[in-house]
Structure formats: structure tokens, C-alpha cells
C-alpha positions as a Markdown table, in Angstrom:
| # | Residue | x | y | z |
|---|---|---|---|---|
| 1 | Unk | 2.2 | -1.4 | 1.2 |
| 2 | Unk | -0.8 | 0.7 | 2.0 |
| 3 | Unk | 0.5 | 3.1 | 4.6 |
| 4 | Unk | 3.5 | 4.8 | 6.3 |
| 5 | Unk | 2.9 | 2.5 | 9.3 |
| 6 | Unk | 3.5 | -0.5 | 7.0 |
| 7 | Unk | 6.8 | 1.0 | 5.9 |
| 8 | Unk | 7.8 | 1.7 | 9.5 |
| 9 | Unk | 6.9 | -1.8 | 10.6 |
| 10 | Unk | 9.1 | -3.3 | 7.9 |
| 11 | Unk | 12.0 | -1.0 | 8.7 |
| 12 | Unk | 11.7 | -1.9 | 12.4 |
| 13 | Unk | 11.6 | -5.6 | 11.6 |
| 14 | Unk | 14.6 | -5.4 | 9.3 |
| 15 | Unk | 16.6 | -3.4 | 11.9 |
| 16 | Unk | 15.9 | -6.1 | 14.5 |
| 17 | Unk | 16.7 | -8.9 | 12.0 |
| 18 | Unk | 20.1 | -7.2 | 11.5 |
| 19 | Unk | 20.6 | -7.3 | 15.3 |
| 20 | Unk | 20.8 | -3.5 | 15.5 |
| 21 | Unk | 19.5 | -1.3 | 18.2 |
| 22 | Unk | 17.9 | 2.1 | 17.3 |
| 23 | Unk | 21.1 | 3.7 | 18.5 |
| 24 | Unk | 23.2 | 1.5 | 16.2 |
| 25 | Unk | 21.0 | 2.3 | 13.3 |
| 26 | Unk | 20.9 | 6.1 | 13.8 |
| 27 | Unk | 24.7 | 6.1 | 14.1 |
| 28 | Unk | 25.0 | 4.1 | 10.9 |
| 29 | Unk | 22.9 | 6.6 | 9.0 |
| 30 | Unk | 23.9 | 9.8 | 10.7 |
| 31 | Unk | 20.6 | 10.8 | 12.1 |
| 32 | Unk | 19.4 | 12.0 | 15.5 |
| 33 | Unk | 17.6 | 9.6 | 17.9 |
| 34 | Unk | 14.5 | 11.7 | 17.8 |
| 35 | Unk | 14.4 | 11.6 | 14.0 |
| 36 | Unk | 14.9 | 7.9 | 13.8 |
| 37 | Unk | 12.3 | 7.2 | 16.5 |
| 38 | Unk | 9.8 | 9.2 | 14.5 |
| 39 | Unk | 10.5 | 7.0 | 11.5 |
| 40 | Unk | 9.8 | 3.8 | 13.4 |
| 41 | Unk | 6.7 | 5.2 | 15.1 |
| 42 | Unk | 5.1 | 5.8 | 11.7 |
| 43 | Unk | 5.6 | 9.5 | 11.2 |
| 44 | Unk | 5.5 | 10.7 | 7.6 |
| 45 | Unk | 9.0 | 11.0 | 6.2 |
| 46 | Unk | 10.7 | 12.4 | 3.1 |
| 47 | Unk | 11.7 | 10.1 | 0.3 |
| 48 | Unk | 15.3 | 11.2 | 0.8 |
| 49 | Unk | 15.1 | 10.1 | 4.5 |
| 50 | Unk | 13.6 | 6.7 | 3.5 |
| 51 | Unk | 16.3 | 6.1 | 0.9 |
| 52 | Unk | 19.0 | 7.0 | 3.6 |
| 53 | Unk | 17.5 | 4.5 | 6.0 |
| 54 | Unk | 17.2 | 1.8 | 3.4 |
| 55 | Unk | 20.8 | 2.3 | 2.4 |
| 56 | Unk | 21.8 | 1.8 | 6.0 |
| 57 | Unk | 19.9 | -1.5 | 6.1 |
| 58 | Unk | 21.2 | -2.8 | 2.8 |
| 59 | Unk | 17.8 | -2.5 | 1.3 |
| 60 | Unk | 16.7 | -1.1 | -2.1 |
| 61 | Unk | 13.4 | 0.7 | -3.0 |
| 62 | Unk | 11.7 | -0.8 | -6.0 |
| 63 | Unk | 8.6 | 0.5 | -7.6 |
| 64 | Unk | 6.3 | -2.0 | -9.3 |
| 65 | Unk | 2.8 | -1.9 | -10.7 |
| 66 | Unk | 0.4 | -3.3 | -8.0 |
| 67 | Unk | -0.5 | -6.2 | -10.1 |
| 68 | Unk | 3.1 | -7.3 | -10.5 |
| 69 | Unk | 3.9 | -6.7 | -6.8 |
| 70 | Unk | 1.0 | -9.0 | -5.8 |
| 71 | Unk | 2.6 | -11.9 | -7.8 |
| 72 | Unk | 6.0 | -11.7 | -6.0 |
| 73 | Unk | 6.6 | -14.9 | -4.1 |
| 74 | Unk | 6.9 | -14.9 | -0.4 |
| 75 | Unk | 10.2 | -16.7 | 0.0 |
| 76 | Unk | 12.7 | -16.1 | 2.8 |
| 77 | Unk | 16.3 | -15.3 | 2.0 |
| 78 | Unk | 16.2 | -16.2 | -1.7 |
| 79 | Unk | 15.0 | -19.9 | -1.2 |
| 80 | Unk | 12.8 | -21.3 | -3.9 |
| 81 | Unk | 9.2 | -22.0 | -3.1 |
| 82 | Unk | 7.0 | -24.8 | -4.3 |
| 83 | Unk | 3.8 | -23.1 | -2.9 |
| 84 | Unk | 1.3 | -22.2 | -5.6 |
| 85 | Unk | 0.0 | -19.2 | -3.6 |
| 86 | Unk | 2.1 | -16.1 | -3.9 |
| 87 | Unk | 1.9 | -12.9 | -1.9 |
| 88 | Unk | 3.9 | -9.8 | -1.4 |
| 89 | Unk | 7.3 | -10.2 | 0.2 |
| 90 | Unk | 6.5 | -7.3 | 2.6 |
| 91 | Unk | 3.3 | -9.1 | 3.7 |
| 92 | Unk | 5.5 | -11.9 | 5.0 |
| 93 | Unk | 7.7 | -9.4 | 6.9 |
| 94 | Unk | 4.6 | -7.8 | 8.4 |
| 95 | Unk | 3.2 | -11.1 | 9.5 |
| 96 | Unk | 6.4 | -12.0 | 11.2 |
| 97 | Unk | 6.4 | -8.8 | 13.1 |
| 98 | Unk | 2.8 | -9.2 | 14.2 |
| 99 | Unk | 3.6 | -12.7 | 15.4 |
| 100 | Unk | 6.4 | -11.4 | 17.6 |
| 101 | Unk | 4.1 | -8.8 | 19.3 |
């Protein structure tokens, strides 16, 4: 991911995938509505805040070298892929979000 906006887009897409409204999410993680809206709008956030949101969504932060991250397969929900081209898992999430807009 290249920007905070990319992170925010992924978080918003995951929240919707879980079938949660912003209100559901902020109640799940104990945050004010204003705080959570700032996160999804692309405002800069503390690492501790990001970790809190990820925990509430059942996600984990993993740090990889860029070269290794580029080789991750784009495979939905753990299914195996026969495709030779591999891109970032997050790129797939962002593409899905853009398609819905």
C-alpha cells in the first residue's frame, strides 16, 4: 500500500464485507463516530488506532519486504489459484472497492 487512503479504502471494504455499519464498527472497537469516520475518510492515524480497528475486523497487520509482498497471490478466501500472474492481496481488495463505486 502506498498511502493512508489505500489503508482506509481496505478498511472500509472489509467493514462492508463483514456486513457492519460504521456505527456497528465503532461500537465493536469502542471509538467515537467522529474518530471512526476520520479513519475511513483517509485521515492519518496512530499505529495503535490501526491495530485496534484491525482487531475489531479480525485482521492482522503483517510487515513484509516490498519484493515479497508483490509476490503474494491474489486469491479470495484462501482458495488456490492457477493463475501465473500474482499481485498484492490488497490490490484485489482495492479493485473490488473501485468496481463498486
